[in-house]
C-alpha positions, 0 to 999 in steps of 0.5 A: 500500500502506498502512503506518505507521498511527498513529491517536489519539482517533478515535472508539473508537480511542484510540491505535493504532499499526500499523506493518507491516500485511500487504501481503496480507490484514489481518483486524480482529476485536473485540467490537461497538463496538470500532471495527472498521468505524471503523478500516476507514473511517478508512483508506479516507477517507485512501486515497480522498482521495489517489486523488481529489485532482487526478483528472481535472478535479477542482479541489479542494485536498487539504484540500477533498477530505479534508474532503468525504471525512471528512464524507460517509463518517462523516456526523457533524453536525460533524467534531469529533464524531469526536474520542474523547469525554472527550479533550482532545487532538486527533484525529490520523491519519497513514499511509504510502500507497505512498511518501508520508505522509498525515495530518491533525489536528482538535479537538472544535470542528472543524465541516466541516474538518480543521486541520493536514493534508498539503499537496498529496500526489501523486495516487494513480492506482489506485482503492480501494473499500470493500465494505459489509456490505449489498449495494448493487445493490437500492438502486442508484438510491436511493443515487445519488438520495439522494447525488447529487441530494438531497445527504442523509446516509444512505448514506455514501461507501463506498456511493456510491463503490461504485455509481459504480464498478459502473456501469463496463462490463466490458472486452473480453478476459480478465483475467490472472494471479491476477485470472483465478483469482479470477474462476474461483473466483467463477464456480464459486459463481454460476449467472449474472452481473449485467448493467447496461443501460437503467438497471437491474440484472438477473441473467442465467442462460443466456438468461433475465434476472431482476430484481435484486430476485428474486436471492439476496442472496449472489449479489448480494454475490459478483457485485459482486466479479466485476463489479469484476474484469471492469470493471478497477476493481480493479487490482494497486495497489488497496486493498480494504476489506471489512466482514463478507465473510461477510454473507448467505453460506452457509459454502461461499460464505464459504470460496470468497470467501476463496479469491477474496480470496487470489487478489486479494491474490496479484495485489497487492491489499492487503486489509483486512477486519472480521469476526465469522465463525469460518469466515472466521478458520479458512479464512484460518488454514489458508491462512496455515499452508499459506503461501499468503499472509500474514495479519495479525490486529488484535484490538481491545478497550477495552485497545487493539489486539493484533497477530498473524500467523495463520501463528503460530497462531490468536490468542485471540479471542471468535470462537474462544472462543464456538465452543469454548464451544458444543463444550463444551456439546455434550459435556456434553449428550452426557454 
């Protein structure tokens, strides 16, 4: 679980202190370029570095793992480019991941490595993932070739980590508890299921197989979450980062996706998401008011960050303001 987050001079995030994120669902909102995806990636790189360090036969030091994760996730020409423009102080990141502190600092002159950093944290056993706004199944081999063979910037580590996780086969046996509830919600949206065999993805409906390139974008996005449940990559200790969970989804599917994420959160998965969607906000608001889960909202702006709990009401934000503005316009037209 992530908490006690302190970030300074990290791109658009000039000074953010977030001491107590929700253990369930956290929603990041704000105008374009306010730093929503930047924040998700900053948190993700720290968590994944703690998870990849000393996993299996990996002999890299924690600094090497962290350097690689920052480089390949943000894909800046040099790490120093991530330091907020016009700032003399160093970029600083610190967060508590489970029971340990993980942090680092570097200046605008940094090339490929951080300066001050956490020494040898305990390896985190869970696997956390980032679901980007674009679906990855159609680009599966392009992503792998670009990154693993050609070693080129283009698809960052959020994409690579996800496609490698999706390769794991579904395990025999039923998933339990709230993971099972999440699967049932997802299955209610789908007419079939994705399959990976002979190096290619297909969508199976009954006995028929369809090319993944002929499969609806929304089905592919939802199927990815289902696959991560059945292959047991997502566990109760995972942290899930979701960028624009509403992307390419019909409003009905958006609401069901929020219900599936609620079930994952109830199983112990901590979730961080960034969104522009009224439907996402409204559905989470209703679930929070019904005391189905704890939802915290972080509103980013040029003035900094504001924090609120959805159970206390919908915070002031441009998503709701724009919806109200359209309603007012409609009332004027109707006279």
